[in-house]
DOKE-789382 format. One record per residue (C-alpha): residue number from 1; residue in one letter; x, y, z. Coordinates in steps of 0.05 Angstrom, whole numbers, plus 5000, padded with zeros to 4 digits. Last residue first. Layout:
! DOKE-789382
num:NUM, residu:A, u:X, v:Y, w:Z
...
! end
This chain:
! DOKE-789382
num:337, residu:E, u:3781, v:8627, w:4623
num:336, residu:D, u:3717, v:8585, w:4628
num:335, residu:F, u:3661, v:8609, w:4583
num:334, residu:F, u:3603, v:8581, w:4623
num:333, residu:H, u:3558, v:8521, w:4608
num:332, residu:K, u:3513, v:8486, w:4657
num:331, residu:S, u:3460, v:8539, w:4660
num:330, residu:S, u:3421, v:8550, w:4723
num:329, residu:P, u:3463, v:8611, w:4743
num:328, residu:Y, u:3450, v:8651, w:4678
num:327, residu:L, u:3516, v:8671, w:4648
num:326, residu:D, u:3505, v:8639, w:4579
num:325, residu:Y, u:3566, v:8647, w:4535
num:324, residu:P, u:3580, v:8574, w:4528
num:323, residu:A, u:3505, v:8562, w:4507
num:322, residu:W, u:3505, v:8602, w:4443
num:321, residu:L, u:3539, v:8551, w:4401
num:320, residu:H, u:3495, v:8497, w:4431
num:319, residu:D, u:3434, v:8536, w:4404
num:318, residu:V, u:3458, v:8519, w:4332
num:317, residu:S, u:3438, v:8444, w:4343
num:316, residu:C, u:3367, v:8465, w:4358
num:315, residu:P, u:3348, v:8458, w:4432
num:314, residu:K, u:3287, v:8420, w:4461
num:313, residu:R, u:3309, v:8414, w:4532
num:312, residu:S, u:3257, v:8470, w:4548
num:311, residu:D, u:3313, v:8510, w:4581
num:310, residu:L, u:3356, v:8502, w:4518
num:309, residu:R, u:3299, v:8527, w:4471
num:308, residu:L, u:3285, v:8586, w:4516
num:307, residu:W, u:3359, v:8605, w:4521
num:306, residu:P, u:3367, v:8597, w:4445
num:305, residu:K, u:3310, v:8642, w:4424
num:304, residu:G, u:3259, v:8619, w:4372
num:303, residu:K, u:3215, v:8672, w:4340
num:302, residu:G, u:3261, v:8699, w:4288
num:301, residu:S, u:3330, v:8730, w:4293
num:300, residu:W, u:3379, v:8684, w:4330
num:299, residu:H, u:3440, v:8720, w:4304
num:298, residu:L, u:3510, v:8689, w:4301
num:297, residu:L, u:3568, v:8737, w:4287
num:296, residu:S, u:3636, v:8727, w:4257
num:295, residu:I, u:3621, v:8666, w:4212
num:294, residu:P, u:3659, v:8641, w:4151
num:293, residu:G, u:3620, v:8605, w:4097
num:292, residu:P, u:3559, v:8559, w:4089
num:291, residu:H, u:3495, v:8580, w:4120
num:290, residu:L, u:3479, v:8550, w:4190
num:289, residu:S, u:3421, v:8505, w:4197
num:288, residu:R, u:3353, v:8524, w:4217
num:287, residu:C, u:3307, v:8498, w:4273
num:286, residu:K, u:3234, v:8521, w:4273
num:285, residu:G, u:3213, v:8586, w:4304
num:284, residu:E, u:3139, v:8572, w:4292
num:283, residu:F, u:3110, v:8639, w:4269
num:282, residu:N, u:3166, v:8690, w:4258
num:281, residu:D, u:3212, v:8641, w:4223
num:280, residu:G, u:3271, v:8606, w:4252
num:279, residu:G, u:3312, v:8634, w:4311
num:278, residu:L, u:3376, v:8622, w:4271
num:277, residu:G, u:3353, v:8673, w:4221
num:276, residu:H, u:3417, v:8713, w:4218
num:275, residu:Q, u:3488, v:8696, w:4205
num:274, residu:N, u:3505, v:8770, w:4209
num:273, residu:W, u:3576, v:8794, w:4204
num:272, residu:R, u:3598, v:8736, w:4160
num:271, residu:H, u:3554, v:8766, w:4106
num:270, residu:D, u:3609, v:8818, w:4090
num:269, residu:V, u:3585, v:8888, w:4094
num:268, residu:G, u:3546, v:8929, w:4044
num:267, residu:K, u:3545, v:9002, w:4051
num:266, residu:I, u:3474, v:9030, w:4049
num:265, residu:N, u:3431, v:9063, w:3996
num:264, residu:G, u:3392, v:9009, w:3959
num:263, residu:G, u:3341, v:9003, w:4015
num:262, residu:L, u:3353, v:9062, w:4063
num:261, residu:V, u:3287, v:9098, w:4073
num:260, residu:L, u:3237, v:9043, w:4053
num:259, residu:L, u:3282, v:8990, w:4082
num:258, residu:F, u:3285, v:9025, w:4150
num:257, residu:P, u:3207, v:9032, w:4145
num:256, residu:P, u:3202, v:8958, w:4130
num:255, residu:L, u:3243, v:8934, w:4192
num:254, residu:S, u:3207, v:8967, w:4251
num:253, residu:G, u:3146, v:8918, w:4253
num:252, residu:L, u:3139, v:8867, w:4197
num:251, residu:H, u:3073, v:8873, w:4161
num:250, residu:Y, u:3079, v:8925, w:4107
num:249, residu:I, u:3039, v:8977, w:4068
num:248, residu:R, u:2976, v:8983, w:4107
num:247, residu:K, u:2942, v:9047, w:4087
num:246, residu:E, u:2936, v:9119, w:4109
num:245, residu:Q, u:2944, v:9133, w:4184
num:244, residu:K, u:2987, v:9078, w:4212
num:243, residu:Q, u:3027, v:9054, w:4151
num:242, residu:V, u:3034, v:9125, w:4123
num:241, residu:R, u:3055, v:9151, w:4193
num:240, residu:M, u:3108, v:9096, w:4198
num:239, residu:W, u:3135, v:9119, w:4131
num:238, residu:G, u:3143, v:9189, w:4158
num:237, residu:E, u:3176, v:9163, w:4221
num:236, residu:V, u:3232, v:9135, w:4180
num:235, residu:K, u:3244, v:9201, w:4146
num:234, residu:E, u:3238, v:9238, w:4212
num:233, residu:T, u:3292, v:9196, w:4243
num:232, residu:Y, u:3337, v:9203, w:4182
num:231, residu:G, u:3342, v:9278, w:4190
num:230, residu:E, u:3403, v:9292, w:4148
num:229, residu:R, u:3444, v:9321, w:4206
num:228, residu:R, u:3422, v:9267, w:4256
num:227, residu:W, u:3437, v:9209, w:4212
num:226, residu:K, u:3500, v:9240, w:4190
num:225, residu:E, u:3525, v:9250, w:4260
num:224, residu:I, u:3499, v:9181, w:4281
num:223, residu:D, u:3538, v:9143, w:4226
num:222, residu:M, u:3511, v:9074, w:4240
num:221, residu:V, u:3542, v:9006, w:4237
num:220, residu:M, u:3483, v:8957, w:4237
num:219, residu:V, u:3466, v:8889, w:4263
num:218, residu:G, u:3394, v:8878, w:4284
num:217, residu:T, u:3370, v:8919, w:4226
num:216, residu:N, u:3373, v:8860, w:4178
num:215, residu:F, u:3385, v:8880, w:4105
num:214, residu:Y, u:3340, v:8865, w:4044
num:213, residu:C, u:3366, v:8893, w:3979
num:212, residu:P, u:3346, v:8955, w:3940
num:211, residu:K, u:3375, v:8968, w:3871
num:210, residu:K, u:3357, v:9040, w:3862
num:209, residu:G, u:3331, v:9084, w:3803
num:208, residu:E, u:3259, v:9078, w:3829
num:207, residu:F, u:3256, v:9051, w:3898
num:206, residu:T, u:3201, v:9097, w:3923
num:205, residu:K, u:3164, v:9094, w:3856
num:204, residu:S, u:3119, v:9041, w:3885
num:203, residu:L, u:3089, v:9092, w:3931
num:202, residu:S, u:3066, v:9141, w:3879
num:201, residu:P, u:3035, v:9086, w:3832
num:200, residu:D, u:3000, v:9049, w:3889
num:199, residu:N, u:2998, v:8975, w:3869
num:198, residu:W, u:3063, v:8959, w:3900
num:197, residu:F, u:3042, v:8987, w:3968
num:196, residu:E, u:2973, v:8959, w:3968
num:195, residu:D, u:3002, v:8892, w:3947
num:194, residu:T, u:3041, v:8892, w:4014
num:193, residu:F, u:3113, v:8903, w:4028
num:192, residu:Y, u:3169, v:8857, w:4053
num:191, residu:T, u:3150, v:8807, w:3998
num:190, residu:T, u:3178, v:8853, w:3943
num:189, residu:F, u:3250, v:8844, w:3966
num:188, residu:N, u:3253, v:8771, w:3949
num:187, residu:A, u:3318, v:8753, w:3980
num:186, residu:H, u:3378, v:8741, w:3935
num:185, residu:C, u:3403, v:8812, w:3950
num:184, residu:Y, u:3419, v:8799, w:4021
num:183, residu:E, u:3459, v:8859, w:4048
num:182, residu:P, u:3506, v:8857, w:4108
num:181, residu:A, u:3505, v:8924, w:4146
num:180, residu:A, u:3533, v:8996, w:4137
num:179, residu:V, u:3487, v:9054, w:4151
num:178, residu:V, u:3493, v:9130, w:4138
num:177, residu:K, u:3535, v:9121, w:4075
num:176, residu:E, u:3597, v:9165, w:4067
num:175, residu:E, u:3638, v:9106, w:4042
num:174, residu:M, u:3625, v:9068, w:4106
num:173, residu:D, u:3695, v:9040, w:4109
num:172, residu:V, u:3688, v:8984, w:4160
num:171, residu:N, u:3731, v:8995, w:4223
num:170, residu:W, u:3675, v:8979, w:4275
num:169, residu:L, u:3665, v:8911, w:4242
num:168, residu:K, u:3738, v:8892, w:4248
num:167, residu:T, u:3738, v:8920, w:4320
num:166, residu:I, u:3683, v:8870, w:4338
num:165, residu:D, u:3738, v:8816, w:4339
num:164, residu:D, u:3704, v:8752, w:4323
num:163, residu:V, u:3653, v:8705, w:4355
num:162, residu:V, u:3599, v:8755, w:4367
num:161, residu:I, u:3536, v:8729, w:4398
num:160, residu:L, u:3462, v:8744, w:4381
num:159, residu:D, u:3393, v:8754, w:4411
num:158, residu:S, u:3404, v:8822, w:4441
num:157, residu:D, u:3401, v:8863, w:4376
num:156, residu:L, u:3463, v:8903, w:4359
num:155, residu:Y, u:3476, v:8975, w:4339
num:154, residu:I, u:3548, v:8994, w:4324
num:153, residu:V, u:3558, v:9067, w:4336
num:152, residu:R, u:3592, v:9126, w:4303
num:151, residu:G, u:3596, v:9199, w:4317
num:150, residu:I, u:3588, v:9202, w:4392
num:149, residu:D, u:3606, v:9271, w:4419
num:148, residu:N, u:3532, v:9291, w:4414
num:147, residu:L, u:3509, v:9244, w:4469
num:146, residu:L, u:3464, v:9186, w:4448
num:145, residu:A, u:3389, v:9189, w:4453
num:144, residu:D, u:3370, v:9233, w:4394
num:143, residu:A, u:3417, v:9198, w:4344
num:142, residu:L, u:3393, v:9131, w:4373
num:141, residu:Y, u:3321, v:9145, w:4358
num:140, residu:I, u:3307, v:9094, w:4302
num:139, residu:R, u:3343, v:9043, w:4344
num:138, residu:A, u:3287, v:9051, w:4396
num:137, residu:Y, u:3236, v:9019, w:4351
num:136, residu:N, u:3240, v:8951, w:4384
num:135, residu:L, u:3234, v:8988, w:4451
num:134, residu:P, u:3162, v:9006, w:4431
num:133, residu:Q, u:3141, v:8932, w:4431
num:132, residu:D, u:3106, v:8913, w:4366
num:131, residu:L, u:3158, v:8863, w:4341
num:130, residu:A, u:3146, v:8819, w:4403
num:129, residu:Q, u:3072, v:8815, w:4385
num:128, residu:R, u:3086, v:8778, w:4318
num:127, residu:I, u:3054, v:8792, w:4250
num:126, residu:S, u:3052, v:8866, w:4258
num:125, residu:K, u:3004, v:8916, w:4292
num:124, residu:S, u:3019, v:8989, w:4276
num:123, residu:I, u:3065, v:9032, w:4317
num:122, residu:K, u:3064, v:9107, w:4307
num:121, residu:D, u:3023, v:9126, w:4368
num:120, residu:G, u:3073, v:9089, w:4413
num:119, residu:V, u:3136, v:9120, w:4382
num:118, residu:R, u:3150, v:9180, w:4428
num:117, residu:N, u:3108, v:9151, w:4483
num:116, residu:S, u:3160, v:9096, w:4493
num:115, residu:D, u:3206, v:9149, w:4524
num:114, residu:F, u:3275, v:9117, w:4523
num:113, residu:L, u:3317, v:9122, w:4587
num:112, residu:Y, u:3390, v:9118, w:4570
num:111, residu:I, u:3439, v:9073, w:4607
num:110, residu:K, u:3513, v:9083, w:4603
num:109, residu:F, u:3569, v:9033, w:4602
num:108, residu:H, u:3643, v:9018, w:4609
num:107, residu:L, u:3648, v:8949, w:4638
num:106, residu:Y, u:3693, v:8932, w:4695
num:105, residu:P, u:3642, v:8903, w:4743
num:104, residu:F, u:3610, v:8860, w:4688
num:103, residu:T, u:3559, v:8818, w:4722
num:102, residu:S, u:3549, v:8864, w:4783
num:101, residu:E, u:3547, v:8925, w:4739
num:100, residu:I, u:3498, v:8896, w:4687
num:99, residu:A, u:3453, v:8870, w:4742
num:98, residu:A, u:3456, v:8938, w:4778
num:97, residu:S, u:3434, v:8971, w:4713
num:96, residu:L, u:3372, v:8928, w:4706
num:95, residu:E, u:3356, v:8936, w:4780
num:94, residu:Q, u:3359, v:9011, w:4772
num:93, residu:D, u:3293, v:9013, w:4738
num:92, residu:D, u:3271, v:9072, w:4698
num:91, residu:H, u:3236, v:9030, w:4646
num:90, residu:A, u:3240, v:9034, w:4571
num:89, residu:T, u:3314, v:9018, w:4565
num:88, residu:L, u:3367, v:9041, w:4517
num:87, residu:F, u:3437, v:9013, w:4532
num:86, residu:H, u:3502, v:9046, w:4509
num:85, residu:F, u:3564, v:9002, w:4515
num:84, residu:H, u:3635, v:9028, w:4511
num:83, residu:L, u:3685, v:8977, w:4484
num:82, residu:N, u:3758, v:9001, w:4492
num:81, residu:E, u:3769, v:8956, w:4552
num:80, residu:P, u:3760, v:8896, w:4505
num:79, residu:C, u:3818, v:8912, w:4461
num:78, residu:S, u:3831, v:8850, w:4420
num:77, residu:S, u:3756, v:8833, w:4427
num:76, residu:H, u:3735, v:8758, w:4426
num:75, residu:R, u:3717, v:8751, w:4500
num:74, residu:L, u:3692, v:8822, w:4507
num:73, residu:M, u:3644, v:8813, w:4450
num:72, residu:S, u:3620, v:8745, w:4471
num:71, residu:L, u:3608, v:8768, w:4543
num:70, residu:I, u:3567, v:8826, w:4519
num:69, residu:A, u:3522, v:8783, w:4474
num:68, residu:A, u:3513, v:8731, w:4531
num:67, residu:M, u:3489, v:8785, w:4579
num:66, residu:T, u:3442, v:8813, w:4527
num:65, residu:G, u:3412, v:8745, w:4513
num:64, residu:R, u:3397, v:8735, w:4587
num:63, residu:L, u:3368, v:8805, w:4590
num:62, residu:Y, u:3319, v:8792, w:4534
num:61, residu:N, u:3254, v:8792, w:4573
num:60, residu:I, u:3281, v:8842, w:4624
num:59, residu:D, u:3295, v:8892, w:4568
num:58, residu:L, u:3359, v:8931, w:4554
num:57, residu:T, u:3367, v:8957, w:4482
num:56, residu:M, u:3436, v:8956, w:4451
num:55, residu:A, u:3489, v:9007, w:4428
num:54, residu:V, u:3561, v:8992, w:4419
num:53, residu:N, u:3612, v:9047, w:4416
num:52, residu:I, u:3685, v:9029, w:4402
num:51, residu:R, u:3732, v:9077, w:4433
num:50, residu:D, u:3804, v:9087, w:4406
num:49, residu:K, u:3792, v:9159, w:4386
num:48, residu:E, u:3779, v:9177, w:4459
num:47, residu:N, u:3848, v:9153, w:4477
num:46, residu:S, u:3867, v:9088, w:4509
num:45, residu:G, u:3904, v:9053, w:4453
num:44, residu:C, u:3912, v:8980, w:4450
num:43, residu:E, u:3981, v:8947, w:4431
num:42, residu:R, u:3997, v:8931, w:4502
num:41, residu:G, u:3937, v:8885, w:4506
num:40, residu:N, u:3872, v:8907, w:4538
num:39, residu:R, u:3839, v:8871, w:4595
num:38, residu:F, u:3780, v:8824, w:4602
num:37, residu:A, u:3754, v:8811, w:4673
num:36, residu:P, u:3718, v:8747, w:4681
num:35, residu:A, u:3642, v:8748, w:4682
num:34, residu:E, u:3601, v:8750, w:4747
num:33, residu:R, u:3546, v:8701, w:4748
num:32, residu:F, u:3477, v:8728, w:4736
num:31, residu:P, u:3421, v:8743, w:4785
num:30, residu:P, u:3350, v:8745, w:4760
num:29, residu:V, u:3319, v:8815, w:4752
num:28, residu:K, u:3249, v:8822, w:4785
num:27, residu:C, u:3218, v:8885, w:4755
num:26, residu:S, u:3216, v:8949, w:4792
num:25, residu:P, u:3152, v:8989, w:4789
num:24, residu:L, u:3146, v:9039, w:4732
num:23, residu:R, u:3164, v:9112, w:4735
num:22, residu:I, u:3121, v:9150, w:4688
num:21, residu:I, u:3159, v:9188, w:4634
num:20, residu:D, u:3154, v:9262, w:4618
num:19, residu:G, u:3193, v:9279, w:4558
num:18, residu:F, u:3253, v:9249, w:4520
num:17, residu:R, u:3292, v:9235, w:4585
num:16, residu:I, u:3364, v:9211, w:4586
num:15, residu:A, u:3390, v:9169, w:4640
num:14, residu:E, u:3465, v:9170, w:4648
num:13, residu:R, u:3503, v:9112, w:4682
num:12, residu:L, u:3571, v:9129, w:4710
num:11, residu:A, u:3607, v:9065, w:4726
num:10, residu:H, u:3646, v:9024, w:4778
num:9, residu:S, u:3635, v:9050, w:4848
num:8, residu:S, u:3569, v:9081, w:4830
num:7, residu:T, u:3540, v:9146, w:4803
num:6, residu:F, u:3472, v:9158, w:4773
num:5, residu:S, u:3459, v:9213, w:4722
num:4, residu:R, u:3397, v:9252, w:4699
num:3, residu:F, u:3393, v:9291, w:4636
num:2, residu:T, u:3337, v:9335, w:4608
num:1, residu:M, u:3309, v:9338, w:4537
! end
């Protein structure tokens, strides 16, 4: 693994190689409005231990969502300058990093170059093409990508906004688990795997002695040190090889191998931290209503994305909750300080 860094007036961005990567042509990155500067209060510390590490992927197709997610976290954080963002991208494209820097001039961030070849031969076709993109699997490799001095990280998808202080999620007691996330034990867990899986005596024993529940991998607190030390990347890859080389045991992209390794063995977090499914199902993306109860994070998982529905002038009611964080120039909403 080799390192390459880029310096600028505001930030140091480090690109990490996982092998030989072909440099791709620059994509056209739309301009975004500059966000307000968010500053720490007097009560905020400024030491290494006060950092809150947030990891996300960086993709031109979801960049508008990423910008909104960042703004929402900064806006609601009690100590916004303590947030340090770690972006994984599949393309060595400085336009993406320039877009982040120009939109958030004071943001602490690094960009890591993810080698799609590392996962490409392990991906099997799922029910929706967007789920088959290599970058969708980058969360599996966070322990390899991030620097060794990072022990804990919050991983977030790009189709969400945070409407509470992210520090509360960061401070969750993980009770020695490698992942903390909201669990949904009312969901029918068996539907995430095929009949071939459940009818195979050796495979169906995977959850023996456990009480596995569905959890959404778009919002996770991860103990990176423990993940690395106990070889969780290899464990997840092992199930991907079974799917690719032996028999089809699931349909849903990168989620099922996480469930196979961690189902019944994570720290549960309050449901308020992932009001998911707002993008509808994986086929039609129909509108869905909010679940009852307090909300700290809104997540448009599913086919429908709020920026696309708003642009088409066919938004769902929940999409108007996302709109105030939209920094795209043509949008009419902006979080006015």
